[in-house]
N, C-alpha and C positions, 0 to 999 in steps of 0.2 A: 504494500500500500504506500502510495506517495503522499507527501504533504508539502505545503509551501504557501506562498502568498498569491492570491488571485489579483494580478495587477489591475484588471479592469474594475474590480469591486473593492480592492484594498482590504480584503478579508483573508483570514487564515483558512486554508483548505486542508483538511485532513482526510486520509483514506481515499483520495481520489487521484487518478492518474491525470497528468496534464492533457493528454489527448482526449480523455473523456470530457474534461471540462471544456476543451476546445469544441468538441462536437456539440455539447449542450449549448454553448454560446452561439454557434452558427445556426443551430436549430431555432433558437429564440429569435435571432435577428431575421431569419428568413421565413419564420412562421411554420416551421415543421416540428417533428418529434424525433428525438434521437432513438435509434433502434439499438438496444443493448445487445451485445454479442454479434453485431453485424459482420465482424471480421472472421467469425467462426465459420468453418466450411459447412455449408448446408446443401441439401438437395434442392434443386430448383434454381430459378434465376437469381442472380445477385441483386439485392435491393438497394445497396448503398448504405451509408451511415445514418441518413436522416430520411424519415418518411415525410413526403410532401405531396400536395395535390398534383402539381405539374412539373416539379423540378426533381431530377435524379441527382442526389448530392452525395459525394464521396469526399471525406475530409482527410487531409494529410498534414500532420504536424511533425516537422523535422527540424534539426538544428540548422540546416541550410538548404536552400533550393536555388539553383542557378536562375530560375525565373525571377526571384526576388532581386538579385543583383542586376539583372538586365532591366527589370522594371524600374529600379531605383535610378538607373542611368537615364532612361527616357524621361522619368518624372523630373529629374534635375534640370532637364533641357526644355520641358514643356511650357514653362511660364504659366500663363492663365488658361492654357488649353488642357483638355482631358487627355491624360497619358494612357496609351494603350500599348501593350506588348503583343505583337502578332507573330506567331511562330508556326513553322511547318517543318517536318522532317524531310530531308532531301529524298526525292523519288516518291513521296507520298502525296496524296491529294488532300488529305485532311489539314485544315488550318485552325489553330486555336487562338483565341483572344483572351488576354489576361488584363484585368483591371482591379483596382482596390475594391474591397467590400463596400465601403461607403459610396463609391461611385456607382457600383452595380445596384445597390439598394435605391439610390436616388433615381437612376434610370429605370429601374424596375417599377418604381412607383411609391412615393412617400405616403400615399394613401393607405399603405399597409401598416404603417407605424401606429396610428390610432386604433386600428382594428385589432392589433396585437397587444394593445395596452402598454406600449413602451414609452418611457420618458425620452426627451431629447438626448440626454447623456447616455442612454442605453442604445441609441440608434447609430452605432458606428461599429466598424469592424476592428 
């Protein structure tokens, strides 16, 4: 069991793994429900980490992601523009777009915040 400080809430967290707290936070922000044990091998299709009406959400908490460094670079150059990181593997057709949670939530619709009962200070990634 892990313990530590929840930086977002400034509270001591005991008996919780950081990745579980991260999944709960994402579920709250996006209006979904964390699926306990979602990483456990199950029969049937993979559901992701968070149950949501129309989003399929998989959360990854790591010490470092190359995406974050690349995103920080474009963000530092964006000025007042919305920074987007667009990536594609060489020889593949699929293209991914990365943006900050707060920007995604704003684009997705701030009308969700009151419906979820979140305060302004809780409405960030």
